[in-house]
PyMOL Python script that loads the backbone (N, CA, C, O; Angstrom):
from pymol import cmd

cmd.read_pdbstr("""\
ATOM      1  N   UNK A   1      -3.608 -12.359   0.486  1.00  0.00           N
ATOM      2  CA  UNK A   1      -3.706 -11.272  -0.579  1.00  0.00           C
ATOM      3  C   UNK A   1      -3.341 -11.921  -1.879  1.00  0.00           C
ATOM      4  O   UNK A   1      -2.552 -12.858  -2.006  1.00  0.00           O
ATOM      5  N   UNK A   2      -4.008 -11.311  -2.833  1.00  0.00           N
ATOM      6  CA  UNK A   2      -3.584 -11.928  -4.240  1.00  0.00           C
ATOM      7  C   UNK A   2      -3.937 -10.599  -5.248  1.00  0.00           C
ATOM      8  O   UNK A   2      -4.353  -9.526  -4.813  1.00  0.00           O
ATOM      9  N   UNK A   3      -3.724 -10.849  -6.461  1.00  0.00           N
ATOM     10  CA  UNK A   3      -4.062  -9.886  -7.537  1.00  0.00           C
ATOM     11  C   UNK A   3      -4.977 -10.602  -8.389  1.00  0.00           C
ATOM     12  O   UNK A   3      -4.994 -11.832  -8.445  1.00  0.00           O
ATOM     13  N   UNK A   4      -5.855  -9.737  -9.153  1.00  0.00           N
ATOM     14  CA  UNK A   4      -6.864 -10.356 -10.279  1.00  0.00           C
ATOM     15  C   UNK A   4      -8.315 -10.371  -9.683  1.00  0.00           C
ATOM     16  O   UNK A   4      -8.638 -10.025  -8.547  1.00  0.00           O
ATOM     17  N   UNK A   5      -9.045 -10.800 -10.593  1.00  0.00           N
ATOM     18  CA  UNK A   5     -10.469 -10.958 -10.284  1.00  0.00           C
ATOM     19  C   UNK A   5     -10.849 -12.077  -9.477  1.00  0.00           C
ATOM     20  O   UNK A   5     -10.033 -12.976  -9.271  1.00  0.00           O
ATOM     21  N   UNK A   6     -12.138 -12.121  -8.943  1.00  0.00           N
ATOM     22  CA  UNK A   6     -12.543 -13.327  -8.137  1.00  0.00           C
ATOM     23  C   UNK A   6     -12.418 -14.451  -8.891  1.00  0.00           C
ATOM     24  O   UNK A   6     -12.364 -14.372 -10.118  1.00  0.00           O
ATOM     25  N   UNK A   7     -12.360 -15.576  -8.264  1.00  0.00           N
ATOM     26  CA  UNK A   7     -12.309 -16.973  -8.920  1.00  0.00           C
ATOM     27  C   UNK A   7     -13.474 -17.821  -8.226  1.00  0.00           C
ATOM     28  O   UNK A   7     -13.313 -18.821  -7.526  1.00  0.00           O
ATOM     29  N   UNK A   8     -14.618 -17.240  -8.550  1.00  0.00           N
ATOM     30  CA  UNK A   8     -15.781 -17.957  -7.748  1.00  0.00           C
ATOM     31  C   UNK A   8     -16.248 -19.207  -8.595  1.00  0.00           C
ATOM     32  O   UNK A   8     -15.915 -19.329  -9.774  1.00  0.00           O
ATOM     33  N   UNK A   9     -17.056 -20.152  -7.915  1.00  0.00           N
ATOM     34  CA  UNK A   9     -17.564 -21.116  -8.757  1.00  0.00           C
ATOM     35  C   UNK A   9     -18.529 -20.640  -9.735  1.00  0.00           C
ATOM     36  O   UNK A   9     -19.079 -19.576  -9.453  1.00  0.00           O
ATOM     37  N   UNK A  10     -18.868 -21.243 -10.894  1.00  0.00           N
ATOM     38  CA  UNK A  10     -19.639 -20.818 -11.796  1.00  0.00           C
ATOM     39  C   UNK A  10     -21.130 -20.698 -11.428  1.00  0.00           C
ATOM     40  O   UNK A  10     -21.900 -19.979 -12.064  1.00  0.00           O
ATOM     41  N   UNK A  11     -21.484 -21.419 -10.398  1.00  0.00           N
ATOM     42  CA  UNK A  11     -22.995 -21.441  -9.853  1.00  0.00           C
ATOM     43  C   UNK A  11     -23.027 -20.163  -8.937  1.00  0.00           C
ATOM     44  O   UNK A  11     -24.145 -19.744  -8.638  1.00  0.00           O
ATOM     45  N   UNK A  12     -22.050 -19.575  -8.515  1.00  0.00           N
ATOM     46  CA  UNK A  12     -22.068 -18.395  -7.718  1.00  0.00           C
ATOM     47  C   UNK A  12     -22.280 -17.049  -8.465  1.00  0.00           C
ATOM     48  O   UNK A  12     -22.501 -16.001  -7.857  1.00  0.00           O
ATOM     49  N   UNK A  13     -22.195 -17.143  -9.921  1.00  0.00           N
ATOM     50  CA  UNK A  13     -22.324 -15.998 -10.789  1.00  0.00           C
ATOM     51  C   UNK A  13     -23.947 -15.899 -10.919  1.00  0.00           C
ATOM     52  O   UNK A  13     -24.470 -14.898 -11.407  1.00  0.00           O
ATOM     53  N   UNK A  14     -24.532 -16.754 -10.555  1.00  0.00           N
ATOM     54  CA  UNK A  14     -26.158 -16.558 -10.682  1.00  0.00           C
ATOM     55  C   UNK A  14     -26.808 -16.004  -9.670  1.00  0.00           C
ATOM     56  O   UNK A  14     -27.999 -15.693  -9.684  1.00  0.00           O
ATOM     57  N   UNK A  15     -25.810 -15.825  -8.491  1.00  0.00           N
ATOM     58  CA  UNK A  15     -26.482 -15.220  -7.161  1.00  0.00           C
ATOM     59  C   UNK A  15     -26.507 -13.685  -7.238  1.00  0.00           C
ATOM     60  O   UNK A  15     -25.660 -13.057  -7.873  1.00  0.00           O
ATOM     61  N   UNK A  16     -27.486 -13.124  -6.582  1.00  0.00           N
ATOM     62  CA  UNK A  16     -27.472 -11.495  -6.626  1.00  0.00           C
ATOM     63  C   UNK A  16     -26.558 -10.863  -5.566  1.00  0.00           C
ATOM     64  O   UNK A  16     -26.875  -9.988  -4.760  1.00  0.00           O
ATOM     65  N   UNK A  17     -25.404 -11.443  -5.706  1.00  0.00           N
ATOM     66  CA  UNK A  17     -24.325 -10.970  -4.657  1.00  0.00           C
ATOM     67  C   UNK A  17     -23.245 -10.424  -5.206  1.00  0.00           C
ATOM     68  O   UNK A  17     -22.698 -11.104  -6.075  1.00  0.00           O
ATOM     69  N   UNK A  18     -22.683  -9.172  -4.893  1.00  0.00           N
ATOM     70  CA  UNK A  18     -21.455  -8.407  -5.312  1.00  0.00           C
ATOM     71  C   UNK A  18     -20.296  -9.223  -5.468  1.00  0.00           C
ATOM     72  O   UNK A  18     -20.047  -9.891  -4.465  1.00  0.00           O
ATOM     73  N   UNK A  19     -19.551  -9.361  -6.382  1.00  0.00           N
ATOM     74  CA  UNK A  19     -18.086  -9.797  -6.328  1.00  0.00           C
ATOM     75  C   UNK A  19     -17.278  -8.914  -7.124  1.00  0.00           C
ATOM     76  O   UNK A  19     -17.638  -8.429  -8.197  1.00  0.00           O
ATOM     77  N   UNK A  20     -16.015  -8.697  -6.478  1.00  0.00           N
ATOM     78  CA  UNK A  20     -15.076  -7.845  -7.229  1.00  0.00           C
ATOM     79  C   UNK A  20     -13.757  -7.782  -6.577  1.00  0.00           C
ATOM     80  O   UNK A  20     -13.229  -8.802  -6.133  1.00  0.00           O
ATOM     81  N   UNK A  21     -13.277  -6.767  -6.512  1.00  0.00           N
ATOM     82  CA  UNK A  21     -12.028  -6.509  -5.904  1.00  0.00           C
ATOM     83  C   UNK A  21     -11.817  -5.024  -5.372  1.00  0.00           C
ATOM     84  O   UNK A  21     -12.352  -4.114  -6.005  1.00  0.00           O
ATOM     85  N   UNK A  22     -11.080  -4.741  -4.264  1.00  0.00           N
ATOM     86  CA  UNK A  22     -10.876  -3.570  -3.757  1.00  0.00           C
ATOM     87  C   UNK A  22      -9.531  -3.261  -3.903  1.00  0.00           C
ATOM     88  O   UNK A  22      -8.776  -3.698  -3.034  1.00  0.00           O
ATOM     89  N   UNK A  23      -9.002  -2.517  -4.931  1.00  0.00           N
ATOM     90  CA  UNK A  23      -7.666  -2.195  -4.904  1.00  0.00           C
ATOM     91  C   UNK A  23      -7.003  -1.333  -3.849  1.00  0.00           C
ATOM     92  O   UNK A  23      -7.457  -0.224  -3.566  1.00  0.00           O
ATOM     93  N   UNK A  24      -5.872  -1.868  -3.237  1.00  0.00           N
ATOM     94  CA  UNK A  24      -5.207  -1.033  -2.369  1.00  0.00           C
ATOM     95  C   UNK A  24      -3.840  -0.266  -2.849  1.00  0.00           C
ATOM     96  O   UNK A  24      -3.217  -0.792  -3.771  1.00  0.00           O
ATOM     97  N   UNK A  25      -3.418   0.752  -2.369  1.00  0.00           N
ATOM     98  CA  UNK A  25      -2.410   1.318  -2.781  1.00  0.00           C
ATOM     99  C   UNK A  25      -1.576   1.811  -1.426  1.00  0.00           C
ATOM    100  O   UNK A  25      -2.113   2.311  -0.438  1.00  0.00           O
ATOM    101  N   UNK A  26      -0.173   1.569  -1.585  1.00  0.00           N
ATOM    102  CA  UNK A  26       0.741   1.853  -0.502  1.00  0.00           C
ATOM    103  C   UNK A  26       1.324   3.178  -0.774  1.00  0.00           C
ATOM    104  O   UNK A  26       1.842   3.281  -1.886  1.00  0.00           O
ATOM    105  N   UNK A  27       1.358   4.223  -0.005  1.00  0.00           N
ATOM    106  CA  UNK A  27       1.881   5.406  -0.374  1.00  0.00           C
ATOM    107  C   UNK A  27       2.781   5.896   0.926  1.00  0.00           C
ATOM    108  O   UNK A  27       2.312   5.926   2.063  1.00  0.00           O
ATOM    109  N   UNK A  28       3.995   6.235   0.635  1.00  0.00           N
ATOM    110  CA  UNK A  28       4.869   6.742   1.661  1.00  0.00           C
ATOM    111  C   UNK A  28       4.427   8.185   2.035  1.00  0.00           C
ATOM    112  O   UNK A  28       4.092   8.919   1.106  1.00  0.00           O
ATOM    113  N   UNK A  29       4.397   8.638   3.246  1.00  0.00           N
ATOM    114  CA  UNK A  29       4.200  10.006   3.695  1.00  0.00           C
ATOM    115  C   UNK A  29       5.519  10.438   4.274  1.00  0.00           C
ATOM    116  O   UNK A  29       6.510   9.717   4.383  1.00  0.00           O
ATOM    117  N   UNK A  30       5.417  11.680   4.628  1.00  0.00           N
ATOM    118  CA  UNK A  30       6.569  12.335   5.153  1.00  0.00           C
ATOM    119  C   UNK A  30       7.187  11.675   6.317  1.00  0.00           C
ATOM    120  O   UNK A  30       6.423  11.143   7.122  1.00  0.00           O
ATOM    121  N   UNK A  31       8.407  11.632   6.519  1.00  0.00           N
ATOM    122  CA  UNK A  31       9.273  11.190   7.743  1.00  0.00           C
ATOM    123  C   UNK A  31       8.597  11.574   9.032  1.00  0.00           C
ATOM    124  O   UNK A  31       8.037  12.665   9.135  1.00  0.00           O
ATOM    125  N   UNK A  32       8.638  10.613  10.116  1.00  0.00           N
ATOM    126  CA  UNK A  32       8.181  11.242  11.340  1.00  0.00           C
ATOM    127  C   UNK A  32       9.290  11.062  12.279  1.00  0.00           C
ATOM    128  O   UNK A  32       9.686   9.902  12.403  1.00  0.00           O
ATOM    129  N   UNK A  33       9.868  11.966  12.963  1.00  0.00           N
ATOM    130  CA  UNK A  33      10.975  11.809  13.829  1.00  0.00           C
ATOM    131  C   UNK A  33      10.616  11.105  15.006  1.00  0.00           C
ATOM    132  O   UNK A  33       9.489  11.265  15.475  1.00  0.00           O
ATOM    133  N   UNK A  34      11.576  10.217  15.629  1.00  0.00           N
ATOM    134  CA  UNK A  34      11.377   9.501  16.863  1.00  0.00           C
ATOM    135  C   UNK A  34      11.341  10.531  17.910  1.00  0.00           C
ATOM    136  O   UNK A  34      12.277  11.330  17.918  1.00  0.00           O
ATOM    137  N   UNK A  35      10.430  10.645  18.785  1.00  0.00           N
ATOM    138  CA  UNK A  35      10.078  11.522  19.926  1.00  0.00           C
ATOM    139  C   UNK A  35      11.352  11.940  20.696  1.00  0.00           C
ATOM    140  O   UNK A  35      11.503  13.080  21.136  1.00  0.00           O
ATOM    141  N   UNK A  36      12.278  10.926  20.834  1.00  0.00           N
ATOM    142  CA  UNK A  36      13.432  11.087  21.753  1.00  0.00           C
ATOM    143  C   UNK A  36      14.621  11.355  20.852  1.00  0.00           C
ATOM    144  O   UNK A  36      15.754  11.139  21.280  1.00  0.00           O
ATOM    145  N   UNK A  37      14.425  11.805  19.651  1.00  0.00           N
ATOM    146  CA  UNK A  37      15.617  12.327  18.701  1.00  0.00           C
ATOM    147  C   UNK A  37      16.089  13.601  19.330  1.00  0.00           C
ATOM    148  O   UNK A  37      15.281  14.390  19.818  1.00  0.00           O
ATOM    149  N   UNK A  38      17.513  13.842  19.329  1.00  0.00           N
ATOM    150  CA  UNK A  38      18.010  15.140  19.607  1.00  0.00           C
ATOM    151  C   UNK A  38      17.527  16.170  18.715  1.00  0.00           C
ATOM    152  O   UNK A  38      17.409  16.004  17.501  1.00  0.00           O
ATOM    153  N   UNK A  39      17.200  17.427  19.444  1.00  0.00           N
ATOM    154  CA  UNK A  39      16.904  18.532  18.387  1.00  0.00           C
ATOM    155  C   UNK A  39      17.831  18.929  17.422  1.00  0.00           C
ATOM    156  O   UNK A  39      19.025  18.877  17.718  1.00  0.00           O
ATOM    157  N   UNK A  40      17.484  19.316  16.318  1.00  0.00           N
ATOM    158  CA  UNK A  40      18.319  19.872  15.259  1.00  0.00           C
ATOM    159  C   UNK A  40      18.766  18.624  14.296  1.00  0.00           C
ATOM    160  O   UNK A  40      19.438  18.850  13.290  1.00  0.00           O
ATOM    161  N   UNK A  41      18.372  17.335  14.641  1.00  0.00           N
ATOM    162  CA  UNK A  41      18.761  16.264  13.636  1.00  0.00           C
ATOM    163  C   UNK A  41      17.503  16.160  12.537  1.00  0.00           C
ATOM    164  O   UNK A  41      16.340  16.049  12.923  1.00  0.00           O
ATOM    165  N   UNK A  42      17.836  16.203  11.262  1.00  0.00           N
ATOM    166  CA  UNK A  42      16.887  16.252  10.259  1.00  0.00           C
ATOM    167  C   UNK A  42      16.916  14.768   9.715  1.00  0.00           C
ATOM    168  O   UNK A  42      17.915  14.049   9.725  1.00  0.00           O
ATOM    169  N   UNK A  43      15.588  14.397   9.208  1.00  0.00           N
ATOM    170  CA  UNK A  43      15.496  13.128   8.247  1.00  0.00           C
ATOM    171  C   UNK A  43      16.549  13.269   7.081  1.00  0.00           C
ATOM    172  O   UNK A  43      16.741  14.364   6.553  1.00  0.00           O
ATOM    173  N   UNK A  44      17.142  12.275   6.741  1.00  0.00           N
ATOM    174  CA  UNK A  44      18.385  12.262   5.633  1.00  0.00           C
ATOM    175  C   UNK A  44      17.306  12.354   4.369  1.00  0.00           C
ATOM    176  O   UNK A  44      16.078  12.287   4.438  1.00  0.00           O
ATOM    177  N   UNK A  45      18.052  12.511   3.322  1.00  0.00           N
ATOM    178  CA  UNK A  45      17.508  12.594   1.977  1.00  0.00           C
ATOM    179  C   UNK A  45      16.720  11.299   1.459  1.00  0.00           C
ATOM    180  O   UNK A  45      15.717  11.342   0.747  1.00  0.00           O
ATOM    181  N   UNK A  46      17.294  10.231   1.900  1.00  0.00           N
ATOM    182  CA  UNK A  46      16.691   8.881   1.386  1.00  0.00           C
ATOM    183  C   UNK A  46      15.332   8.709   2.159  1.00  0.00           C
ATOM    184  O   UNK A  46      14.430   8.028   1.670  1.00  0.00           O
ATOM    185  N   UNK A  47      15.204   9.321   3.344  1.00  0.00           N
ATOM    186  CA  UNK A  47      13.832   9.177   3.896  1.00  0.00           C
ATOM    187  C   UNK A  47      12.768  10.052   3.388  1.00  0.00           C
ATOM    188  O   UNK A  47      11.600   9.667   3.331  1.00  0.00           O
ATOM    189  N   UNK A  48      13.205  11.407   2.959  1.00  0.00           N
ATOM    190  CA  UNK A  48      12.299  12.157   2.268  1.00  0.00           C
ATOM    191  C   UNK A  48      11.989  11.670   0.960  1.00  0.00           C
ATOM    192  O   UNK A  48      10.832  11.813   0.563  1.00  0.00           O
ATOM    193  N   UNK A  49      12.864  11.101   0.204  1.00  0.00           N
ATOM    194  CA  UNK A  49      12.703  10.707  -1.192  1.00  0.00           C
ATOM    195  C   UNK A  49      12.331   9.256  -1.292  1.00  0.00           C
ATOM    196  O   UNK A  49      12.546   8.681  -2.359  1.00  0.00           O
ATOM    197  N   UNK A  50      11.747   8.551  -0.200  1.00  0.00           N
ATOM    198  CA  UNK A  50      11.505   7.218  -0.213  1.00  0.00           C
ATOM    199  C   UNK A  50      10.389   6.923  -1.173  1.00  0.00           C
ATOM    200  O   UNK A  50       9.416   7.678  -1.167  1.00  0.00           O
ATOM    201  N   UNK A  51      10.431   5.855  -2.037  1.00  0.00           N
ATOM    202  CA  UNK A  51       9.639   5.511  -3.025  1.00  0.00           C
ATOM    203  C   UNK A  51       9.244   3.977  -3.081  1.00  0.00           C
ATOM    204  O   UNK A  51      10.196   3.204  -2.975  1.00  0.00           O
ATOM    205  N   UNK A  52       8.008   3.429  -3.229  1.00  0.00           N
ATOM    206  CA  UNK A  52       7.971   2.148  -3.281  1.00  0.00           C
ATOM    207  C   UNK A  52       8.240   1.437  -4.675  1.00  0.00           C
ATOM    208  O   UNK A  52       8.232   0.213  -4.806  1.00  0.00           O
ATOM    209  N   UNK A  53       8.454   2.247  -5.596  1.00  0.00           N
ATOM    210  CA  UNK A  53       8.745   1.810  -7.081  1.00  0.00           C
ATOM    211  C   UNK A  53      10.209   1.271  -7.040  1.00  0.00           C
ATOM    212  O   UNK A  53      11.140   1.929  -6.576  1.00  0.00           O
ATOM    213  N   UNK A  54      10.328   0.061  -7.546  1.00  0.00           N
ATOM    214  CA  UNK A  54      11.685  -0.487  -7.819  1.00  0.00           C
ATOM    215  C   UNK A  54      12.157  -0.343  -9.289  1.00  0.00           C
ATOM    216  O   UNK A  54      11.357  -0.332 -10.224  1.00  0.00           O
ATOM    217  N   UNK A  55      13.517  -0.232  -9.445  1.00  0.00           N
ATOM    218  CA  UNK A  55      13.991  -0.137 -10.700  1.00  0.00           C
ATOM    219  C   UNK A  55      14.598  -1.427 -11.039  1.00  0.00           C
ATOM    220  O   UNK A  55      15.356  -2.009 -10.263  1.00  0.00           O
ATOM    221  N   UNK A  56      14.229  -1.933 -12.336  1.00  0.00           N
ATOM    222  CA  UNK A  56      14.623  -3.346 -12.684  1.00  0.00           C
ATOM    223  C   UNK A  56      16.116  -3.379 -13.052  1.00  0.00           C
ATOM    224  O   UNK A  56      16.650  -4.442 -13.371  1.00  0.00           O
TER     225      UNK A  56
END
""", "prot")
cmd.dss("prot")
cmd.show_as("cartoon", "prot")
cmd.util.cbc("prot")
cmd.orient("prot")
């Protein structure tokens, strides 16, 4: 996995073949309880508020 545009050989740009990138995004969804979790135990706030963004 890497970032940025393709790094094809110059000769490849003469070919009628698509080149590009497919951006992927990671998104957190709602927490899912373990099926064996005791009833009444709720996910903590950090699980509900999970984010992939990091503060510098």
